Each structure stands twice: as C-alpha cells, then as structure tokens.
N, C-alpha and C positions, 0 to 999 in steps of 0.2 A: 415053777416051770417058766413063768415070765422072766424071772430074775436070771435064770440060766440062759434063756434065749437072748436076753439083752446083753449078757456078758459075752456070748459067742458072737453076736452081731457086732458088738464093739470091738472085739478082738480082730475080726475079719476086716473091719473098717480101718483099724489101726495098723494092720499088717502092711497095707499099702502106703501108709503115711508114717514118717519117722517121728512126728510130734503132733500134739493136739494143743490148741490154745483154749484156756478157760478164762472167761472174762471176769473182771473185778465184780461186776453186777451178779454174776452167777455165784461167785464165792460168797458175797454178802447175803444172797438169798439162802444159800445152804447154811451158813452160820446162824442166821436169824431163826431158821426152822429148827436146827438142832438145839439151840438154846431154849426155844419155846417148849421143846419136848422135855427138857431137863429142868423146868422151873421148880424152884424150891421155895418153901415158905419163908425161910430166914434171909436168903439173899437172892435177888433177881438181877440179871444183867439185861438192861433195856437198851434198845436202839444201838446195837453193835454195828460199827462201820469199819471195814477193812480197806485200807489203801495199799495197793500193790505198787511198790516203787522199784528202783533198780537194785535188785539183790536182797531186799528186805521188805517187810510189811509193817504197817502201823495199824493198830487196833485202837479205836476210840469207842467208849461206851459209858453208860450211866449205871451205877450200882445203887440198888435200893435195898436197905436192910432195916430191920426193926431195931438194930443196935445203934444206928446212927440217925440223928434227926436230919431230915432232908436227903436229897439224892447226892451221891458223890460222882463226879465226872472225872474220867481219867483217859489218858492215851499212853500206849506202850509200843515200843519198837521190838521187833523180833526177826530172826532170820530162820525161815522154814528150811528144813533139810529132809530129804527123802532117804529112807532106809529101805532099799530094795529087798533085803533079806526077809523083812517082816511085812512089807507092803504098807508102811506107815509113814506119815508126815510128822516130823518132830519140831518142836519150837526150841530154838537155841539163841544165845546172845540176847536175852530179853532185858529190856530196860524201860522203866517207867519214865516217861518224858514230861507228863503233866498230871497234876492231881489237884482237884478243887473240891473242898468239902465245906459246906456252909456251916458257919458257927465256929470253925476252927481258926485259931490264930495262924498267921502266916508262918511264924517260926515253927509251930507244931506241924503244919503241913509239910514244910521243908524237911523237918526231922523224920517224919513218917515216910516221906518219899525216899529219903536216903536209906532208911532202915530196910524198906522193901527192896531197893536196888542192891544193897550190900548183903542182906541176909536171906530174904525170902526167894527172890528170883534166881540166884545161883543154885539154890536147892531144887528148883524146878527145871533146871537145864536138861534138855532132851525129853521133856514131857511130850507124850503122844497127843497130837491134836486131831489126827484123822487116821483111820485105818481102812484101806481098800479091801474089797472082796478078794479072797485068796487068788482066784483065777486072774482077775484084772490086775491086782496089786503086783503079782509076780511078773507081769508083762512090762510094767513101768520101770525104766532104768534111772530116771532122774526127773526132778521137778525144779525148774528155775523160776525165780520171781523176776518179772519184767514189768516196766511201767504199765499199769492197767490190766495186766493179765498174768496168768500162770502158763508156762510152757512145759507141757508134760511130754517127756521123751519116752518112746517105746523101744 
C-alpha cells in the first residue's frame, strides 16, 4: 500500500515537472545499500563510489575475495543508457581504467586489465544495473548523466 501511494505521489509530482535531478550522493547511497544486500561470501564489493561526469560515470571500488591475497582496487568507466520499454538502466561502453592488486607483478596486472577490457566487459555490454517499478519506470523517457547528478526525464 505504501509503495503504491509513493508511486502515485511521485507520478503526480513528476507530471508537473519534465525532469528530476538525482544527486551523486543519492546514487552512491543506493548502490552501497544494494551491494550490502547482495553480499556473498566469495566476493565482496567494498566502498563503492560512483562519480557522475558529462555523459558517463566512473565506478571505483575494492574487491575482497578468498581467491586473492589482499584487496583489489579498481575503477571502471561506463555509459548508463535508459531503456524505456523495460524501465531499466543498462551499462554500456564499459572499460576498466585502473586495477591494483597487491602481490601481482605490474606486467600481470596490465595483462589482466587488457583481458578484462577485451574479453569480459564486451560480453557484459547492456547488462541491467537498475530496474524501476513498472508504473514509475514506464513514465521515465530518458536518463542523462551530468556532472554530479542524473537528469531523469519524464
């Protein structure tokens, strides 16, 4: 009942406005909460930070795994794209820009980074990173990444 009321209230509020801004801080809070809900024993994503830039976003985080000694730090660029038909936000044009793993030789890190960019990330093209509620999602026509904020068009 609360969810339906919130969706209706949001829809009415949005009807008078053509766009809603969502701050970078709000996005980071949401991502941290969602990752905390999906913690797995084998791999943990710690301290995720998203920077919203002009047309793309950068995600930096730390990976902790039982398979690797020490924490692995990485940053990756991606371009979020909104798919109005499904009410979902997709990650596209992903690229690993930095990768630091303790105990690995610099040449091995460079090779691993290149393999991830050439083989792994192209296979993840268009992966869904967020799906909106059916009612709200169908009202959104586009999501643009602007410096420090998301511009959600209704």
